[in-house]
KOLFI-868496 format. One record per residue (C-alpha): residue number from 1; residue in one letter; chain; x, y, z. Coordinates in Angstrom, 3 decimals, always signed. Layout:
<sites>
{site NUM; 'A'; 'A'; {X; Y; Z}}
...
</sites>
This chain:
<sites>
{site 1; 'X'; 'A'; {-0.626; -3.079; +33.801}}
{site 2; 'X'; 'A'; {-1.915; -0.747; +31.126}}
{site 3; 'X'; 'A'; {-1.584; -1.523; +27.447}}
{site 4; 'X'; 'A'; {+0.244; +1.282; +25.620}}
{site 5; 'X'; 'A'; {+0.778; +0.849; +21.889}}
{site 6; 'X'; 'A'; {+3.357; +3.656; +21.900}}
{site 7; 'X'; 'A'; {+5.608; +1.547; +24.164}}
{site 8; 'X'; 'A'; {+5.499; -1.552; +21.945}}
{site 9; 'X'; 'A'; {+8.632; -1.811; +19.826}}
{site 10; 'X'; 'A'; {+8.683; -2.612; +16.126}}
{site 11; 'X'; 'A'; {+10.386; -5.957; +16.837}}
{site 12; 'X'; 'A'; {+7.609; -6.871; +19.337}}
{site 13; 'X'; 'A'; {+4.941; -6.125; +16.703}}
{site 14; 'X'; 'A'; {+6.830; -8.252; +14.164}}
{site 15; 'X'; 'A'; {+7.027; -11.117; +16.695}}
{site 16; 'X'; 'A'; {+3.248; -10.812; +17.307}}
{site 17; 'X'; 'A'; {+2.565; -11.085; +13.546}}
{site 18; 'X'; 'A'; {+4.830; -14.163; +13.369}}
{site 19; 'X'; 'A'; {+3.087; -15.780; +16.377}}
{site 20; 'X'; 'A'; {-0.355; -15.037; +14.935}}
{site 21; 'X'; 'A'; {+0.660; -16.502; +11.556}}
{site 22; 'X'; 'A'; {+1.874; -19.670; +13.298}}
{site 23; 'X'; 'A'; {-1.363; -20.010; +15.322}}
{site 24; 'X'; 'A'; {-3.420; -19.622; +12.123}}
{site 25; 'X'; 'A'; {-1.268; -22.135; +10.223}}
{site 26; 'X'; 'A'; {-0.026; -19.519; +7.741}}
{site 27; 'X'; 'A'; {+3.427; -19.913; +6.251}}
{site 28; 'X'; 'A'; {+4.472; -16.344; +5.270}}
{site 29; 'X'; 'A'; {+6.873; -17.616; +2.578}}
{site 30; 'X'; 'A'; {+4.003; -19.329; +0.754}}
{site 31; 'X'; 'A'; {+1.709; -16.280; +0.812}}
{site 32; 'X'; 'A'; {+1.467; -14.328; -2.441}}
{site 33; 'X'; 'A'; {-0.228; -11.012; -3.240}}
{site 34; 'X'; 'A'; {-0.424; -9.763; +0.342}}
{site 35; 'X'; 'A'; {-2.178; -6.452; +0.905}}
{site 36; 'X'; 'A'; {-1.301; -4.679; +4.126}}
{site 37; 'X'; 'A'; {-3.078; -1.606; +5.396}}
{site 38; 'X'; 'A'; {-1.909; +1.619; +6.984}}
{site 39; 'X'; 'A'; {-4.013; +2.894; +9.875}}
{site 40; 'X'; 'A'; {-5.932; +6.152; +9.726}}
{site 41; 'X'; 'A'; {-3.356; +8.107; +11.714}}
{site 42; 'X'; 'A'; {-0.588; +7.329; +9.192}}
{site 43; 'X'; 'A'; {-2.504; +8.393; +6.077}}
{site 44; 'X'; 'A'; {-4.634; +11.356; +5.094}}
{site 45; 'X'; 'A'; {-7.785; +10.608; +3.091}}
{site 46; 'X'; 'A'; {-10.117; +13.265; +1.760}}
{site 47; 'X'; 'A'; {-12.543; +13.901; -1.053}}
{site 48; 'X'; 'A'; {-11.689; +17.084; -2.915}}
{site 49; 'X'; 'A'; {-13.013; +18.966; -5.938}}
{site 50; 'X'; 'A'; {-10.468; +20.120; -8.490}}
{site 51; 'X'; 'A'; {-10.313; +21.403; -12.056}}
{site 52; 'X'; 'A'; {-10.470; +18.693; -14.699}}
{site 53; 'X'; 'A'; {-6.957; +18.505; -16.192}}
{site 54; 'X'; 'A'; {-4.561; +15.987; -17.789}}
{site 55; 'X'; 'A'; {-3.222; +13.301; -15.408}}
{site 56; 'X'; 'A'; {+0.345; +14.698; -15.287}}
{site 57; 'X'; 'A'; {-0.870; +18.165; -14.233}}
{site 58; 'X'; 'A'; {-3.387; +16.586; -11.848}}
{site 59; 'X'; 'A'; {-0.643; +14.554; -10.116}}
{site 60; 'X'; 'A'; {+1.443; +17.707; -9.488}}
{site 61; 'X'; 'A'; {-1.600; +19.635; -8.229}}
{site 62; 'X'; 'A'; {-2.660; +16.786; -5.918}}
{site 63; 'X'; 'A'; {+0.856; +16.403; -4.501}}
{site 64; 'X'; 'A'; {+0.812; +20.091; -3.500}}
{site 65; 'X'; 'A'; {-2.631; +19.575; -1.911}}
{site 66; 'X'; 'A'; {-1.442; +16.431; -0.075}}
{site 67; 'X'; 'A'; {+1.537; +18.241; +1.484}}
{site 68; 'X'; 'A'; {-0.882; +20.461; +3.411}}
{site 69; 'X'; 'A'; {-2.332; +17.470; +5.273}}
{site 70; 'X'; 'A'; {+0.452; +14.928; +5.911}}
{site 71; 'X'; 'A'; {+3.071; +14.934; +8.695}}
{site 72; 'X'; 'A'; {+6.271; +16.674; +7.630}}
{site 73; 'X'; 'A'; {+8.937; +14.037; +8.293}}
{site 74; 'X'; 'A'; {+11.473; +15.240; +5.741}}
{site 75; 'X'; 'A'; {+10.566; +12.670; +3.075}}
{site 76; 'X'; 'A'; {+8.567; +12.962; -0.153}}
{site 77; 'X'; 'A'; {+4.788; +12.738; -0.243}}
{site 78; 'X'; 'A'; {+3.325; +9.508; -1.621}}
{site 79; 'X'; 'A'; {-0.112; +9.983; -3.154}}
{site 80; 'X'; 'A'; {-2.780; +7.933; -4.859}}
{site 81; 'X'; 'A'; {-6.144; +9.094; -6.106}}
{site 82; 'X'; 'A'; {-9.385; +7.836; -7.578}}
{site 83; 'X'; 'A'; {-11.724; +9.733; -9.924}}
{site 84; 'X'; 'A'; {-15.216; +9.815; -8.400}}
{site 85; 'X'; 'A'; {-16.770; +11.589; -11.402}}
{site 86; 'X'; 'A'; {-17.925; +15.062; -12.390}}
{site 87; 'X'; 'A'; {-18.765; +17.597; -9.716}}
{site 88; 'X'; 'A'; {-22.522; +18.170; -9.938}}
{site 89; 'X'; 'A'; {-22.258; +21.779; -8.698}}
{site 90; 'X'; 'A'; {-19.380; +23.083; -10.851}}
{site 91; 'X'; 'A'; {-19.247; +22.043; -14.511}}
{site 92; 'X'; 'A'; {-15.428; +22.364; -14.945}}
{site 93; 'X'; 'A'; {-14.535; +20.387; -11.805}}
{site 94; 'X'; 'A'; {-14.220; +16.724; -10.880}}
{site 95; 'X'; 'A'; {-14.374; +14.939; -7.530}}
{site 96; 'X'; 'A'; {-11.256; +13.078; -6.442}}
{site 97; 'X'; 'A'; {-10.610; +10.773; -3.503}}
{site 98; 'X'; 'A'; {-7.047; +11.645; -2.481}}
{site 99; 'X'; 'A'; {-4.921; +9.382; -0.247}}
{site 100; 'X'; 'A'; {-1.531; +10.609; +0.932}}
{site 101; 'X'; 'A'; {+1.288; +9.627; +3.247}}
{site 102; 'X'; 'A'; {+5.085; +9.953; +3.227}}
{site 103; 'X'; 'A'; {+7.887; +7.839; +1.832}}
{site 104; 'X'; 'A'; {+9.219; +7.309; +5.368}}
{site 105; 'X'; 'A'; {+5.892; +5.900; +6.633}}
{site 106; 'X'; 'A'; {+5.679; +3.500; +3.657}}
{site 107; 'X'; 'A'; {+9.311; +2.443; +4.197}}
{site 108; 'X'; 'A'; {+8.753; +1.730; +7.927}}
{site 109; 'X'; 'A'; {+5.553; -0.203; +7.222}}
{site 110; 'X'; 'A'; {+7.168; -2.238; +4.412}}
{site 111; 'X'; 'A'; {+10.119; -3.064; +6.673}}
{site 112; 'X'; 'A'; {+7.796; -4.403; +9.402}}
{site 113; 'X'; 'A'; {+5.834; -6.553; +6.917}}
{site 114; 'X'; 'A'; {+9.100; -7.926; +5.453}}
{site 115; 'X'; 'A'; {+10.629; -8.621; +8.884}}
{site 116; 'X'; 'A'; {+7.453; -10.533; +9.797}}
{site 117; 'X'; 'A'; {+8.284; -12.961; +6.986}}
{site 118; 'X'; 'A'; {+5.899; -11.712; +4.273}}
{site 119; 'X'; 'A'; {+6.719; -10.359; +0.828}}
{site 120; 'X'; 'A'; {+5.755; -6.723; +0.465}}
{site 121; 'X'; 'A'; {+3.129; -6.332; -2.270}}
{site 122; 'X'; 'A'; {+0.248; -3.845; -2.111}}
{site 123; 'X'; 'A'; {-0.470; -1.105; +0.428}}
{site 124; 'X'; 'A'; {-3.968; +0.064; +1.303}}
{site 125; 'X'; 'A'; {-5.387; +2.495; +3.862}}
{site 126; 'X'; 'A'; {-7.722; +1.216; +6.609}}
{site 127; 'X'; 'A'; {-10.657; +3.557; +5.788}}
{site 128; 'X'; 'A'; {-10.464; +2.751; +2.047}}
{site 129; 'X'; 'A'; {-10.229; -1.017; +2.700}}
{site 130; 'X'; 'A'; {-13.205; -0.911; +5.101}}
{site 131; 'X'; 'A'; {-15.252; +1.264; +2.700}}
{site 132; 'X'; 'A'; {-14.506; -1.067; -0.244}}
{site 133; 'X'; 'A'; {-15.572; -4.144; +1.752}}
{site 134; 'X'; 'A'; {-18.766; -2.386; +2.833}}
{site 135; 'X'; 'A'; {-19.554; -1.182; -0.711}}
{site 136; 'X'; 'A'; {-18.908; -4.666; -2.148}}
{site 137; 'X'; 'A'; {-21.260; -6.334; +0.352}}
{site 138; 'X'; 'A'; {-24.031; -3.742; +0.715}}
{site 139; 'X'; 'A'; {-23.635; -1.091; -1.995}}
{site 140; 'X'; 'A'; {-23.979; +2.623; -1.251}}
{site 141; 'X'; 'A'; {-27.220; +4.194; -0.111}}
{site 142; 'X'; 'A'; {-28.695; +6.483; -2.824}}
{site 143; 'X'; 'A'; {-30.139; +8.857; -0.211}}
{site 144; 'X'; 'A'; {-28.158; +10.355; +2.638}}
{site 145; 'X'; 'A'; {-25.145; +8.408; +3.861}}
{site 146; 'X'; 'A'; {-24.160; +5.268; +5.732}}
{site 147; 'X'; 'A'; {-22.022; +5.602; +8.845}}
{site 148; 'X'; 'A'; {-19.394; +2.902; +9.405}}
{site 149; 'X'; 'A'; {-17.655; +2.709; +12.771}}
{site 150; 'X'; 'A'; {-14.712; +0.314; +13.029}}
{site 151; 'X'; 'A'; {-13.640; +0.096; +16.691}}
{site 152; 'X'; 'A'; {-10.080; -1.213; +16.814}}
{site 153; 'X'; 'A'; {-7.694; -1.893; +19.675}}
{site 154; 'X'; 'A'; {-6.001; +1.508; +19.719}}
{site 155; 'X'; 'A'; {-8.046; +3.693; +17.351}}
{site 156; 'X'; 'A'; {-11.538; +3.878; +15.882}}
{site 157; 'X'; 'A'; {-12.179; +4.628; +12.220}}
{site 158; 'X'; 'A'; {-15.291; +6.627; +11.337}}
{site 159; 'X'; 'A'; {-16.463; +6.600; +7.698}}
{site 160; 'X'; 'A'; {-19.477; +8.447; +6.277}}
{site 161; 'X'; 'A'; {-20.363; +7.761; +2.622}}
{site 162; 'X'; 'A'; {-23.282; +7.591; +0.216}}
{site 163; 'X'; 'A'; {-23.896; +7.582; -3.548}}
{site 164; 'X'; 'A'; {-24.604; +11.318; -3.492}}
{site 165; 'X'; 'A'; {-22.696; +12.132; -0.309}}
{site 166; 'X'; 'A'; {-18.964; +12.977; -0.151}}
{site 167; 'X'; 'A'; {-16.567; +10.419; +1.347}}
{site 168; 'X'; 'A'; {-15.611; +11.484; +4.867}}
{site 169; 'X'; 'A'; {-13.336; +9.714; +7.331}}
{site 170; 'X'; 'A'; {-11.778; +10.540; +10.688}}
{site 171; 'X'; 'A'; {-9.529; +8.688; +13.107}}
{site 172; 'X'; 'A'; {-10.859; +8.738; +16.692}}
{site 173; 'X'; 'A'; {-8.534; +7.989; +19.595}}
{site 174; 'X'; 'A'; {-11.205; +6.247; +21.739}}
{site 175; 'X'; 'A'; {-11.055; +2.513; +21.092}}
{site 176; 'X'; 'A'; {-11.262; -0.969; +22.602}}
{site 177; 'X'; 'A'; {-8.257; -0.188; +24.779}}
{site 178; 'X'; 'A'; {-10.037; +2.879; +26.184}}
{site 179; 'X'; 'A'; {-12.972; +0.686; +27.285}}
{site 180; 'X'; 'A'; {-10.606; -1.863; +28.867}}
{site 181; 'X'; 'A'; {-8.875; +0.913; +30.848}}
{site 182; 'X'; 'A'; {-12.257; +2.242; +32.048}}
{site 183; 'X'; 'A'; {-13.266; -1.268; +33.232}}
{site 184; 'X'; 'A'; {-9.925; -1.566; +35.065}}
{site 185; 'X'; 'A'; {-10.517; +1.785; +36.780}}
{site 186; 'X'; 'A'; {-14.205; +1.259; +37.639}}
{site 187; 'X'; 'A'; {-13.945; -2.358; +38.849}}
{site 188; 'X'; 'A'; {-10.352; -2.288; +40.124}}
{site 189; 'X'; 'A'; {-9.268; -5.149; +37.851}}
{site 190; 'X'; 'A'; {-5.947; -5.917; +36.186}}
{site 191; 'X'; 'A'; {-5.632; -5.547; +32.402}}
{site 192; 'X'; 'A'; {-6.192; -9.214; +31.446}}
{site 193; 'X'; 'A'; {-9.306; -9.634; +33.614}}
{site 194; 'X'; 'A'; {-10.731; -6.324; +32.366}}
{site 195; 'X'; 'A'; {-10.083; -7.367; +28.737}}
{site 196; 'X'; 'A'; {-11.744; -10.759; +29.329}}
{site 197; 'X'; 'A'; {-14.771; -9.092; +30.935}}
{site 198; 'X'; 'A'; {-15.093; -6.642; +28.018}}
{site 199; 'X'; 'A'; {-15.087; -9.501; +25.476}}
{site 200; 'X'; 'A'; {-17.473; -11.630; +27.561}}
{site 201; 'X'; 'A'; {-20.040; -8.829; +28.006}}
</sites>
């Protein structure tokens, strides 16, 4: 059998989170300040340059920019942004890291976290969380950029970033599951044996 994330229901994912919590000895009701993360395909993250303006005007401008890049699901855009500093090429502009999604995506995600037994607290985006962990542990290279590749089960997150290099991220569909399927095909194995072989090798 092939693993297909699209065919897994929300209730199955919630049950998996509950089972994993139990195996790890985590009582969801006792957990405070949980941060859950939205995967790259559910959020749009980009570094942009924009005119330096008051925060209220900036928020309106960034919301219009965000609407160009998020899925139109009939709900409002949800945005967050971080000032990266002055643009070194244009004196009247600043660099912004803009993260956007929709109210519907946040609502669905929050519902799944809550139904898994956890209190909904803070939301993050996978590429931002990975980049922050990397920056905290290693800092940013002053010359050129570092390339971070996070190979997940269903998607791979690519991040390119440096002190003097714009933040860039893309979601790539090839992932751990892709490799498992190739092993199944090449060696004529079932899913579990192919997965075990992938981990072993």
